[in-house]
mmCIF file of the N, C-alpha and C atoms, coordinates in Angstrom:
data_MODEL
# 
_entry.id   MODEL 
# 
loop_
_atom_site.group_PDB 
_atom_site.id 
_atom_site.type_symbol 
_atom_site.label_atom_id 
_atom_site.label_alt_id 
_atom_site.label_comp_id 
_atom_site.label_asym_id 
_atom_site.label_entity_id 
_atom_site.label_seq_id 
_atom_site.pdbx_PDB_ins_code 
_atom_site.Cartn_x 
_atom_site.Cartn_y 
_atom_site.Cartn_z 
_atom_site.occupancy 
_atom_site.B_iso_or_equiv 
_atom_site.pdbx_formal_charge 
_atom_site.auth_seq_id 
_atom_site.auth_comp_id 
_atom_site.auth_asym_id 
_atom_site.auth_atom_id 
_atom_site.pdbx_PDB_model_num 
ATOM 1   N N  . MET A 1 1  ? -3.695 25.110 -9.797  1.00 0.00 ? 1  MET A N  1 
ATOM 2   C CA . MET A 1 1  ? -3.213 24.738 -11.093 1.00 0.00 ? 1  MET A CA 1 
ATOM 3   C C  . MET A 1 1  ? -2.352 23.498 -10.909 1.00 0.00 ? 1  MET A C  1 
ATOM 4   N N  . GLY A 1 2  ? -2.591 22.477 -11.727 1.00 0.00 ? 2  GLY A N  1 
ATOM 5   C CA . GLY A 1 2  ? -1.824 21.243 -11.630 1.00 0.00 ? 2  GLY A CA 1 
ATOM 6   C C  . GLY A 1 2  ? -0.921 21.034 -12.833 1.00 0.00 ? 2  GLY A C  1 
ATOM 7   N N  . TYR A 1 3  ? 0.252  20.506 -12.583 1.00 0.00 ? 3  TYR A N  1 
ATOM 8   C CA . TYR A 1 3  ? 1.209  20.150 -13.625 1.00 0.00 ? 3  TYR A CA 1 
ATOM 9   C C  . TYR A 1 3  ? 1.601  18.698 -13.382 1.00 0.00 ? 3  TYR A C  1 
ATOM 10  N N  . SER A 1 4  ? 1.660  17.891 -14.443 1.00 0.00 ? 4  SER A N  1 
ATOM 11  C CA . SER A 1 4  ? 1.958  16.480 -14.221 1.00 0.00 ? 4  SER A CA 1 
ATOM 12  C C  . SER A 1 4  ? 2.919  15.921 -15.257 1.00 0.00 ? 4  SER A C  1 
ATOM 13  N N  . ILE A 1 5  ? 3.503  14.791 -14.886 1.00 0.00 ? 5  ILE A N  1 
ATOM 14  C CA . ILE A 1 5  ? 4.403  14.053 -15.760 1.00 0.00 ? 5  ILE A CA 1 
ATOM 15  C C  . ILE A 1 5  ? 4.069  12.570 -15.604 1.00 0.00 ? 5  ILE A C  1 
ATOM 16  N N  . ASN A 1 6  ? 4.056  11.873 -16.731 1.00 0.00 ? 6  ASN A N  1 
ATOM 17  C CA . ASN A 1 6  ? 3.832  10.431 -16.742 1.00 0.00 ? 6  ASN A CA 1 
ATOM 18  C C  . ASN A 1 6  ? 5.084  9.741  -17.248 1.00 0.00 ? 6  ASN A C  1 
ATOM 19  N N  . THR A 1 7  ? 5.483  8.687  -16.557 1.00 0.00 ? 7  THR A N  1 
ATOM 20  C CA . THR A 1 7  ? 6.552  7.823  -17.040 1.00 0.00 ? 7  THR A CA 1 
ATOM 21  C C  . THR A 1 7  ? 5.939  6.431  -17.190 1.00 0.00 ? 7  THR A C  1 
ATOM 22  N N  . ALA A 1 8  ? 6.737  5.476  -17.607 1.00 0.00 ? 8  ALA A N  1 
ATOM 23  C CA . ALA A 1 8  ? 6.224  4.113  -17.744 1.00 0.00 ? 8  ALA A CA 1 
ATOM 24  C C  . ALA A 1 8  ? 5.741  3.573  -16.401 1.00 0.00 ? 8  ALA A C  1 
ATOM 25  N N  . LYS A 1 9  ? 6.332  4.041  -15.301 1.00 0.00 ? 9  LYS A N  1 
ATOM 26  C CA . LYS A 1 9  ? 5.993  3.505  -13.980 1.00 0.00 ? 9  LYS A CA 1 
ATOM 27  C C  . LYS A 1 9  ? 5.154  4.441  -13.113 1.00 0.00 ? 9  LYS A C  1 
ATOM 28  N N  . TYR A 1 10 ? 5.334  5.754  -13.259 1.00 0.00 ? 10 TYR A N  1 
ATOM 29  C CA . TYR A 1 10 ? 4.701  6.699  -12.331 1.00 0.00 ? 10 TYR A CA 1 
ATOM 30  C C  . TYR A 1 10 ? 3.895  7.793  -13.036 1.00 0.00 ? 10 TYR A C  1 
ATOM 31  N N  . HIS A 1 11 ? 2.932  8.326  -12.283 1.00 0.00 ? 11 HIS A N  1 
ATOM 32  C CA . HIS A 1 11 ? 2.229  9.555  -12.641 1.00 0.00 ? 11 HIS A CA 1 
ATOM 33  C C  . HIS A 1 11 ? 2.450  10.497 -11.459 1.00 0.00 ? 11 HIS A C  1 
ATOM 34  N N  . TYR A 1 12 ? 3.120  11.627 -11.721 1.00 0.00 ? 12 TYR A N  1 
ATOM 35  C CA . TYR A 1 12 ? 3.447  12.594 -10.683 1.00 0.00 ? 12 TYR A CA 1 
ATOM 36  C C  . TYR A 1 12 ? 2.763  13.913 -10.998 1.00 0.00 ? 12 TYR A C  1 
ATOM 37  N N  . ILE A 1 13 ? 2.162  14.518 -9.967  1.00 0.00 ? 13 ILE A N  1 
ATOM 38  C CA . ILE A 1 13 ? 1.419  15.765 -10.134 1.00 0.00 ? 13 ILE A CA 1 
ATOM 39  C C  . ILE A 1 13 ? 1.869  16.765 -9.069  1.00 0.00 ? 13 ILE A C  1 
ATOM 40  N N  . GLU A 1 14 ? 2.086  18.003 -9.473  1.00 0.00 ? 14 GLU A N  1 
ATOM 41  C CA . GLU A 1 14 ? 2.346  19.092 -8.536  1.00 0.00 ? 14 GLU A CA 1 
ATOM 42  C C  . GLU A 1 14 ? 1.211  20.093 -8.633  1.00 0.00 ? 14 GLU A C  1 
ATOM 43  N N  . TRP A 1 15 ? 0.713  20.530 -7.488  1.00 0.00 ? 15 TRP A N  1 
ATOM 44  C CA . TRP A 1 15 ? -0.371 21.508 -7.416  1.00 0.00 ? 15 TRP A CA 1 
ATOM 45  C C  . TRP A 1 15 ? 0.167  22.834 -6.886  1.00 0.00 ? 15 TRP A C  1 
ATOM 46  N N  . TYR A 1 16 ? -0.226 23.910 -7.557  1.00 0.00 ? 16 TYR A N  1 
ATOM 47  C CA . TYR A 1 16 ? 0.187  25.267 -7.193  1.00 0.00 ? 16 TYR A CA 1 
ATOM 48  C C  . TYR A 1 16 ? -1.042 26.162 -7.094  1.00 0.00 ? 16 TYR A C  1 
ATOM 49  N N  . GLY A 1 17 ? -0.920 27.192 -6.259  1.00 0.00 ? 17 GLY A N  1 
ATOM 50  C CA . GLY A 1 17 ? -1.933 28.231 -6.271  1.00 0.00 ? 17 GLY A CA 1 
ATOM 51  C C  . GLY A 1 17 ? -1.811 29.008 -7.574  1.00 0.00 ? 17 GLY A C  1 
ATOM 52  N N  . TRP A 1 18 ? -2.777 29.842 -7.863  1.00 0.00 ? 18 TRP A N  1 
ATOM 53  C CA . TRP A 1 18 ? -2.739 30.647 -9.086  1.00 0.00 ? 18 TRP A CA 1 
ATOM 54  C C  . TRP A 1 18 ? -2.635 32.112 -8.695  1.00 0.00 ? 18 TRP A C  1 
ATOM 55  N N  . ASP A 1 19 ? -1.635 32.800 -9.211  1.00 0.00 ? 19 ASP A N  1 
ATOM 56  C CA . ASP A 1 19 ? -1.443 34.218 -8.970  1.00 0.00 ? 19 ASP A CA 1 
ATOM 57  C C  . ASP A 1 19 ? -2.203 34.986 -10.047 1.00 0.00 ? 19 ASP A C  1 
ATOM 58  N N  . GLU A 1 20 ? -3.377 35.483 -9.686  1.00 0.00 ? 20 GLU A N  1 
ATOM 59  C CA . GLU A 1 20 ? -4.226 36.161 -10.675 1.00 0.00 ? 20 GLU A CA 1 
ATOM 60  C C  . GLU A 1 20 ? -3.602 37.451 -11.201 1.00 0.00 ? 20 GLU A C  1 
ATOM 61  N N  . LYS A 1 21 ? -2.905 38.185 -10.351 1.00 0.00 ? 21 LYS A N  1 
ATOM 62  C CA . LYS A 1 21 ? -2.286 39.434 -10.792 1.00 0.00 ? 21 LYS A CA 1 
ATOM 63  C C  . LYS A 1 21 ? -1.209 39.187 -11.840 1.00 0.00 ? 21 LYS A C  1 
ATOM 64  N N  . ALA A 1 22 ? -0.386 38.161 -11.614 1.00 0.00 ? 22 ALA A N  1 
ATOM 65  C CA . ALA A 1 22 ? 0.704  37.860 -12.552 1.00 0.00 ? 22 ALA A CA 1 
ATOM 66  C C  . ALA A 1 22 ? 0.234  36.973 -13.696 1.00 0.00 ? 22 ALA A C  1 
ATOM 67  N N  . GLY A 1 23 ? -0.909 36.318 -13.511 1.00 0.00 ? 23 GLY A N  1 
ATOM 68  C CA . GLY A 1 23 ? -1.382 35.390 -14.523 1.00 0.00 ? 23 GLY A CA 1 
ATOM 69  C C  . GLY A 1 23 ? -0.459 34.189 -14.677 1.00 0.00 ? 23 GLY A C  1 
ATOM 70  N N  . ALA A 1 24 ? 0.064  33.718 -13.532 1.00 0.00 ? 24 ALA A N  1 
ATOM 71  C CA . ALA A 1 24 ? 1.032  32.621 -13.550 1.00 0.00 ? 24 ALA A CA 1 
ATOM 72  C C  . ALA A 1 24 ? 0.866  31.754 -12.317 1.00 0.00 ? 24 ALA A C  1 
ATOM 73  N N  . LYS A 1 25 ? 1.553  30.612 -12.334 1.00 0.00 ? 25 LYS A N  1 
ATOM 74  C CA . LYS A 1 25 ? 1.459  29.733 -11.171 1.00 0.00 ? 25 LYS A CA 1 
ATOM 75  C C  . LYS A 1 25 ? 2.049  30.424 -9.959  1.00 0.00 ? 25 LYS A C  1 
ATOM 76  N N  . GLY A 1 26 ? 1.443  30.147 -8.829  1.00 0.00 ? 26 GLY A N  1 
ATOM 77  C CA . GLY A 1 26 ? 1.874  30.753 -7.579  1.00 0.00 ? 26 GLY A CA 1 
ATOM 78  C C  . GLY A 1 26 ? 2.654  29.781 -6.717  1.00 0.00 ? 26 GLY A C  1 
ATOM 79  N N  . VAL A 1 27 ? 2.343  29.746 -5.450  1.00 0.00 ? 27 VAL A N  1 
ATOM 80  C CA . VAL A 1 27 ? 3.058  28.968 -4.452  1.00 0.00 ? 27 VAL A CA 1 
ATOM 81  C C  . VAL A 1 27 ? 2.687  27.487 -4.544  1.00 0.00 ? 27 VAL A C  1 
ATOM 82  N N  . PHE A 1 28 ? 3.692  26.622 -4.345  1.00 0.00 ? 28 PHE A N  1 
ATOM 83  C CA . PHE A 1 28 ? 3.480  25.176 -4.313  1.00 0.00 ? 28 PHE A CA 1 
ATOM 84  C C  . PHE A 1 28 ? 2.507  24.839 -3.197  1.00 0.00 ? 28 PHE A C  1 
ATOM 85  N N  . VAL A 1 29 ? 1.526  23.960 -3.501  1.00 0.00 ? 29 VAL A N  1 
ATOM 86  C CA . VAL A 1 29 ? 0.518  23.563 -2.522  1.00 0.00 ? 29 VAL A CA 1 
ATOM 87  C C  . VAL A 1 29 ? 0.723  22.118 -2.079  1.00 0.00 ? 29 VAL A C  1 
ATOM 88  N N  . SER A 1 30 ? 0.792  21.193 -3.022  1.00 0.00 ? 30 SER A N  1 
ATOM 89  C CA . SER A 1 30 ? 0.954  19.781 -2.668  1.00 0.00 ? 30 SER A CA 1 
ATOM 90  C C  . SER A 1 30 ? 1.352  18.977 -3.902  1.00 0.00 ? 30 SER A C  1 
ATOM 91  N N  . SER A 1 31 ? 1.594  17.680 -3.678  1.00 0.00 ? 31 SER A N  1 
ATOM 92  C CA . SER A 1 31 ? 1.931  16.799 -4.792  1.00 0.00 ? 31 SER A CA 1 
ATOM 93  C C  . SER A 1 31 ? 1.227  15.461 -4.630  1.00 0.00 ? 31 SER A C  1 
ATOM 94  N N  . GLU A 1 32 ? 1.172  14.727 -5.725  1.00 0.00 ? 32 GLU A N  1 
ATOM 95  C CA . GLU A 1 32 ? 0.614  13.378 -5.735  1.00 0.00 ? 32 GLU A CA 1 
ATOM 96  C C  . GLU A 1 32 ? 1.553  12.501 -6.555  1.00 0.00 ? 32 GLU A C  1 
ATOM 97  N N  . LEU A 1 33 ? 1.686  11.241 -6.141  1.00 0.00 ? 33 LEU A N  1 
ATOM 98  C CA . LEU A 1 33 ? 2.488  10.274 -6.875  1.00 0.00 ? 33 LEU A CA 1 
ATOM 99  C C  . LEU A 1 33 ? 1.741  8.949  -6.895  1.00 0.00 ? 33 LEU A C  1 
ATOM 100 N N  . TYR A 1 34 ? 1.599  8.402  -8.086  1.00 0.00 ? 34 TYR A N  1 
ATOM 101 C CA . TYR A 1 34 ? 0.904  7.122  -8.250  1.00 0.00 ? 34 TYR A CA 1 
ATOM 102 C C  . TYR A 1 34 ? 1.785  6.160  -9.026  1.00 0.00 ? 34 TYR A C  1 
ATOM 103 N N  . ASN A 1 35 ? 1.752  4.890  -8.642  1.00 0.00 ? 35 ASN A N  1 
ATOM 104 C CA . ASN A 1 35 ? 2.457  3.837  -9.353  1.00 0.00 ? 35 ASN A CA 1 
ATOM 105 C C  . ASN A 1 35 ? 1.518  3.307  -10.421 1.00 0.00 ? 35 ASN A C  1 
ATOM 106 N N  . SER A 1 36 ? 1.759  3.664  -11.651 1.00 0.00 ? 36 SER A N  1 
ATOM 107 C CA . SER A 1 36 ? 0.865  3.303  -12.759 1.00 0.00 ? 36 SER A CA 1 
ATOM 108 C C  . SER A 1 36 ? 0.857  1.808  -13.049 1.00 0.00 ? 36 SER A C  1 
ATOM 109 N N  . GLU A 1 37 ? 1.940  1.125  -12.727 1.00 0.00 ? 37 GLU A N  1 
ATOM 110 C CA . GLU A 1 37 ? 2.004  -0.322 -12.962 1.00 0.00 ? 37 GLU A CA 1 
ATOM 111 C C  . GLU A 1 37 ? 1.111  -1.098 -12.009 1.00 0.00 ? 37 GLU A C  1 
ATOM 112 N N  . ASN A 1 38 ? 1.047  -0.659 -10.746 1.00 0.00 ? 38 ASN A N  1 
ATOM 113 C CA . ASN A 1 38 ? 0.316  -1.401 -9.717  1.00 0.00 ? 38 ASN A CA 1 
ATOM 114 C C  . ASN A 1 38 ? -0.988 -0.747 -9.276  1.00 0.00 ? 38 ASN A C  1 
ATOM 115 N N  . ASP A 1 39 ? -1.260 0.463  -9.744  1.00 0.00 ? 39 ASP A N  1 
ATOM 116 C CA . ASP A 1 39 ? -2.437 1.216  -9.287  1.00 0.00 ? 39 ASP A CA 1 
ATOM 117 C C  . ASP A 1 39 ? -2.999 2.022  -10.462 1.00 0.00 ? 39 ASP A C  1 
ATOM 118 N N  . ALA A 1 40 ? -3.539 1.318  -11.429 1.00 0.00 ? 40 ALA A N  1 
ATOM 119 C CA . ALA A 1 40 ? -4.020 1.958  -12.670 1.00 0.00 ? 40 ALA A CA 1 
ATOM 120 C C  . ALA A 1 40 ? -5.103 3.005  -12.422 1.00 0.00 ? 40 ALA A C  1 
ATOM 121 N N  . PHE A 1 41 ? -5.870 2.852  -11.350 1.00 0.00 ? 41 PHE A N  1 
ATOM 122 C CA . PHE A 1 41 ? -6.951 3.802  -11.066 1.00 0.00 ? 41 PHE A CA 1 
ATOM 123 C C  . PHE A 1 41 ? -6.528 4.913  -10.111 1.00 0.00 ? 41 PHE A C  1 
ATOM 124 N N  . GLU A 1 42 ? -5.234 4.959  -9.793  1.00 0.00 ? 42 GLU A N  1 
ATOM 125 C CA . GLU A 1 42 ? -4.660 6.019  -8.953  1.00 0.00 ? 42 GLU A CA 1 
ATOM 126 C C  . GLU A 1 42 ? -5.427 6.206  -7.651  1.00 0.00 ? 42 GLU A C  1 
ATOM 127 N N  . THR A 1 43 ? -5.482 5.144  -6.879  1.00 0.00 ? 43 THR A N  1 
ATOM 128 C CA . THR A 1 43 ? -6.207 5.189  -5.610  1.00 0.00 ? 43 THR A CA 1 
ATOM 129 C C  . THR A 1 43 ? -5.292 5.395  -4.401  1.00 0.00 ? 43 THR A C  1 
ATOM 130 N N  . VAL A 1 44 ? -3.981 5.146  -4.568  1.00 0.00 ? 44 VAL A N  1 
ATOM 131 C CA . VAL A 1 44 ? -3.042 5.269  -3.453  1.00 0.00 ? 44 VAL A CA 1 
ATOM 132 C C  . VAL A 1 44 ? -1.989 6.324  -3.783  1.00 0.00 ? 44 VAL A C  1 
ATOM 133 N N  . ASN A 1 45 ? -2.071 7.464  -3.091  1.00 0.00 ? 45 ASN A N  1 
ATOM 134 C CA . ASN A 1 45 ? -1.112 8.546  -3.277  1.00 0.00 ? 45 ASN A CA 1 
ATOM 135 C C  . ASN A 1 45 ? 0.153  8.226  -2.477  1.00 0.00 ? 45 ASN A C  1 
ATOM 136 N N  . LEU A 1 46 ? 1.270  8.039  -3.163  1.00 0.00 ? 46 LEU A N  1 
ATOM 137 C CA . LEU A 1 46 ? 2.530  7.649  -2.534  1.00 0.00 ? 46 LEU A CA 1 
ATOM 138 C C  . LEU A 1 46 ? 3.392  8.835  -2.121  1.00 0.00 ? 46 LEU A C  1 
ATOM 139 N N  . SER A 1 47 ? 2.938  10.042 -2.366  1.00 0.00 ? 47 SER A N  1 
ATOM 140 C CA . SER A 1 47 ? 3.796  11.220 -2.182  1.00 0.00 ? 47 SER A CA 1 
ATOM 141 C C  . SER A 1 47 ? 4.211  11.473 -0.738  1.00 0.00 ? 47 SER A C  1 
ATOM 142 N N  . LYS A 1 48 ? 3.497  10.962 0.230   1.00 0.00 ? 48 LYS A N  1 
ATOM 143 C CA . LYS A 1 48 ? 3.835  11.201 1.639   1.00 0.00 ? 48 LYS A CA 1 
ATOM 144 C C  . LYS A 1 48 ? 4.658  10.067 2.239   1.00 0.00 ? 48 LYS A C  1 
ATOM 145 N N  . ILE A 1 49 ? 4.987  9.062  1.423   1.00 0.00 ? 49 ILE A N  1 
ATOM 146 C CA . ILE A 1 49 ? 5.768  7.928  1.912   1.00 0.00 ? 49 ILE A CA 1 
ATOM 147 C C  . ILE A 1 49 ? 7.250  8.210  1.676   1.00 0.00 ? 49 ILE A C  1 
ATOM 148 N N  . GLU A 1 50 ? 8.027  8.164  2.747   1.00 0.00 ? 50 GLU A N  1 
ATOM 149 C CA . GLU A 1 50 ? 9.431  8.559  2.710   1.00 0.00 ? 50 GLU A CA 1 
ATOM 150 C C  . GLU A 1 50 ? 10.251 7.785  1.677   1.00 0.00 ? 50 GLU A C  1 
ATOM 151 N N  . ASN A 1 51 ? 9.929  6.531  1.421   1.00 0.00 ? 51 ASN A N  1 
ATOM 152 C CA . ASN A 1 51 ? 10.679 5.712  0.466   1.00 0.00 ? 51 ASN A CA 1 
ATOM 153 C C  . ASN A 1 51 ? 10.654 6.281  -0.951  1.00 0.00 ? 51 ASN A C  1 
ATOM 154 N N  . TYR A 1 52 ? 9.726  7.166  -1.249  1.00 0.00 ? 52 TYR A N  1 
ATOM 155 C CA . TYR A 1 52 ? 9.565  7.700  -2.599  1.00 0.00 ? 52 TYR A CA 1 
ATOM 156 C C  . TYR A 1 52 ? 10.170 9.093  -2.770  1.00 0.00 ? 52 TYR A C  1 
ATOM 157 N N  . THR A 1 53 ? 10.904 9.569  -1.790  1.00 0.00 ? 53 THR A N  1 
ATOM 158 C CA . THR A 1 53 ? 11.479 10.915 -1.844  1.00 0.00 ? 53 THR A CA 1 
ATOM 159 C C  . THR A 1 53 ? 12.372 11.105 -3.065  1.00 0.00 ? 53 THR A C  1 
ATOM 160 N N  . VAL A 1 54 ? 13.240 10.145 -3.349  1.00 0.00 ? 54 VAL A N  1 
ATOM 161 C CA . VAL A 1 54 ? 14.161 10.261 -4.478  1.00 0.00 ? 54 VAL A CA 1 
ATOM 162 C C  . VAL A 1 54 ? 13.388 10.259 -5.797  1.00 0.00 ? 54 VAL A C  1 
ATOM 163 N N  . VAL A 1 55 ? 12.369 9.412  -5.903  1.00 0.00 ? 55 VAL A N  1 
ATOM 164 C CA . VAL A 1 55 ? 11.529 9.358  -7.112  1.00 0.00 ? 55 VAL A CA 1 
ATOM 165 C C  . VAL A 1 55 ? 10.853 10.704 -7.325  1.00 0.00 ? 55 VAL A C  1 
ATOM 166 N N  . ILE A 1 56 ? 10.308 11.267 -6.263  1.00 0.00 ? 56 ILE A N  1 
ATOM 167 C CA . ILE A 1 56 ? 9.610  12.553 -6.353  1.00 0.00 ? 56 ILE A CA 1 
ATOM 168 C C  . ILE A 1 56 ? 10.568 13.664 -6.764  1.00 0.00 ? 56 ILE A C  1 
ATOM 169 N N  . LEU A 1 57 ? 11.746 13.707 -6.177  1.00 0.00 ? 57 LEU A N  1 
ATOM 170 C CA . LEU A 1 57 ? 12.721 14.737 -6.544  1.00 0.00 ? 57 LEU A CA 1 
ATOM 171 C C  . LEU A 1 57 ? 13.108 14.628 -8.014  1.00 0.00 ? 57 LEU A C  1 
ATOM 172 N N  . ASP A 1 58 ? 13.328 13.412 -8.493  1.00 0.00 ? 58 ASP A N  1 
ATOM 173 C CA . ASP A 1 58 ? 13.687 13.201 -9.892  1.00 0.00 ? 58 ASP A CA 1 
ATOM 174 C C  . ASP A 1 58 ? 12.563 13.636 -10.830 1.00 0.00 ? 58 ASP A C  1 
ATOM 175 N N  . LEU A 1 59 ? 11.341 13.217 -10.529 1.00 0.00 ? 59 LEU A N  1 
ATOM 176 C CA . LEU A 1 59 ? 10.203 13.575 -11.383 1.00 0.00 ? 59 LEU A CA 1 
ATOM 177 C C  . LEU A 1 59 ? 9.916  15.071 -11.331 1.00 0.00 ? 59 LEU A C  1 
ATOM 178 N N  . SER A 1 60 ? 10.104 15.687 -10.173 1.00 0.00 ? 60 SER A N  1 
ATOM 179 C CA . SER A 1 60 ? 9.898  17.127 -10.048 1.00 0.00 ? 60 SER A CA 1 
ATOM 180 C C  . SER A 1 60 ? 10.901 17.896 -10.910 1.00 0.00 ? 60 SER A C  1 
ATOM 181 N N  . LYS A 1 61 ? 12.160 17.444 -10.923 1.00 0.00 ? 61 LYS A N  1 
ATOM 182 C CA . LYS A 1 61 ? 13.174 18.075 -11.768 1.00 0.00 ? 61 LYS A CA 1 
ATOM 183 C C  . LYS A 1 61 ? 12.817 17.938 -13.246 1.00 0.00 ? 61 LYS A C  1 
ATOM 184 N N  . GLN A 1 62 ? 12.357 16.750 -13.632 1.00 0.00 ? 62 GLN A N  1 
ATOM 185 C CA . GLN A 1 62 ? 11.958 16.535 -15.023 1.00 0.00 ? 62 GLN A CA 1 
ATOM 186 C C  . GLN A 1 62 ? 10.775 17.427 -15.385 1.00 0.00 ? 62 GLN A C  1 
ATOM 187 N N  . LEU A 1 63 ? 9.829  17.540 -14.481 1.00 0.00 ? 63 LEU A N  1 
ATOM 188 C CA . LEU A 1 63 ? 8.647  18.368 -14.718 1.00 0.00 ? 63 LEU A CA 1 
ATOM 189 C C  . LEU A 1 63 ? 9.056  19.836 -14.878 1.00 0.00 ? 63 LEU A C  1 
ATOM 190 N N  . LEU A 1 64 ? 9.944  20.304 -14.035 1.00 0.00 ? 64 LEU A N  1 
ATOM 191 C CA . LEU A 1 64 ? 10.412 21.683 -14.105 1.00 0.00 ? 64 LEU A CA 1 
ATOM 192 C C  . LEU A 1 64 ? 11.167 21.947 -15.417 1.00 0.00 ? 64 LEU A C  1 
ATOM 193 N N  . ALA A 1 65 ? 11.928 20.960 -15.886 1.00 0.00 ? 65 ALA A N  1 
ATOM 194 C CA . ALA A 1 65 ? 12.691 21.118 -17.124 1.00 0.00 ? 65 ALA A CA 1 
ATOM 195 C C  . ALA A 1 65 ? 11.782 21.242 -18.338 1.00 0.00 ? 65 ALA A C  1 
ATOM 196 N N  . GLY A 1 66 ? 10.582 20.699 -18.255 1.00 0.00 ? 66 GLY A N  1 
ATOM 197 C CA . GLY A 1 66 ? 9.620  20.820 -19.346 1.00 0.00 ? 66 GLY A CA 1 
ATOM 198 C C  . GLY A 1 66 ? 9.654  19.647 -20.301 1.00 0.00 ? 66 GLY A C  1 
ATOM 199 N N  . TRP A 1 67 ? 8.622  19.540 -21.093 1.00 0.00 ? 67 TRP A N  1 
ATOM 200 C CA . TRP A 1 67 ? 8.463  18.393 -21.981 1.00 0.00 ? 67 TRP A CA 1 
ATOM 201 C C  . TRP A 1 67 ? 9.512  18.337 -23.081 1.00 0.00 ? 67 TRP A C  1 
ATOM 202 N N  . LYS A 1 68 ? 9.998  19.487 -23.523 1.00 0.00 ? 68 LYS A N  1 
ATOM 203 C CA . LYS A 1 68 ? 10.999 19.474 -24.600 1.00 0.00 ? 68 LYS A CA 1 
ATOM 204 C C  . LYS A 1 68 ? 12.284 18.778 -24.164 1.00 0.00 ? 68 LYS A C  1 
ATOM 205 N N  . GLU A 1 69 ? 12.639 18.896 -22.886 1.00 0.00 ? 69 GLU A N  1 
ATOM 206 C CA . GLU A 1 69 ? 13.834 18.228 -22.368 1.00 0.00 ? 69 GLU A CA 1 
ATOM 207 C C  . GLU A 1 69 ? 13.639 16.719 -22.289 1.00 0.00 ? 69 GLU A C  1 
ATOM 208 N N  . ALA A 1 70 ? 12.402 16.261 -22.249 1.00 0.00 ? 70 ALA A N  1 
ATOM 209 C CA . ALA A 1 70 ? 12.123 14.833 -22.109 1.00 0.00 ? 70 ALA A CA 1 
ATOM 210 C C  . ALA A 1 70 ? 12.037 14.128 -23.456 1.00 0.00 ? 70 ALA A C  1 
ATOM 211 N N  . GLU A 1 71 ? 12.040 14.881 -24.554 1.00 0.00 ? 71 GLU A N  1 
ATOM 212 C CA . GLU A 1 71 ? 11.957 14.267 -25.868 1.00 0.00 ? 71 GLU A CA 1 
ATOM 213 C C  . GLU A 1 71 ? 13.198 13.427 -26.136 1.00 0.00 ? 71 GLU A C  1 
ATOM 214 N N  . PRO A 1 72 ? 13.037 12.248 -26.745 1.00 0.00 ? 72 PRO A N  1 
ATOM 215 C CA . PRO A 1 72 ? 14.211 11.438 -27.065 1.00 0.00 ? 72 PRO A CA 1 
ATOM 216 C C  . PRO A 1 72 ? 15.034 12.097 -28.174 1.00 0.00 ? 72 PRO A C  1 
ATOM 217 N N  . GLU A 1 73 ? 16.315 11.782 -28.166 1.00 0.00 ? 73 GLU A N  1 
ATOM 218 C CA . GLU A 1 73 ? 17.193 12.281 -29.220 1.00 0.00 ? 73 GLU A CA 1 
ATOM 219 C C  . GLU A 1 73 ? 16.783 11.683 -30.557 1.00 0.00 ? 73 GLU A C  1 
ATOM 220 N N  . PRO A 1 74 ? 16.814 12.472 -31.634 1.00 0.00 ? 74 PRO A N  1 
ATOM 221 C CA . PRO A 1 74 ? 16.459 11.914 -32.942 1.00 0.00 ? 74 PRO A CA 1 
ATOM 222 C C  . PRO A 1 74 ? 17.475 10.850 -33.370 1.00 0.00 ? 74 PRO A C  1 
ATOM 223 N N  . THR A 1 75 ? 16.998 9.815  -34.016 1.00 0.00 ? 75 THR A N  1 
ATOM 224 C CA . THR A 1 75 ? 17.887 8.783  -34.516 1.00 0.00 ? 75 THR A CA 1 
ATOM 225 C C  . THR A 1 75 ? 18.339 9.135  -35.925 1.00 0.00 ? 75 THR A C  1 
ATOM 226 N N  . ARG A 1 76 ? 19.488 8.683  -36.305 1.00 0.00 ? 76 ARG A N  1 
ATOM 227 C CA . ARG A 1 76 ? 20.020 8.992  -37.637 1.00 0.00 ? 76 ARG A CA 1 
ATOM 228 C C  . ARG A 1 76 ? 19.984 7.764  -38.504 1.00 0.00 ? 76 ARG A C  1 
# 
């Protein structure tokens, strides 16, 4: 099962096993990170490059928080 988040610069994906008994995501399997500005066809996975550790941690936290947390504040 894959879960992803897109920002203006990155596309980040987390892959998990599927727990059929619980009907929910299981254990983390792997991740992918693509620079959408420089790699529109997502050919270079940056997730194993140490320089991107902070980016991955930030995007993973945002992904875990869910899409509702990413919504902009309403303007008045």
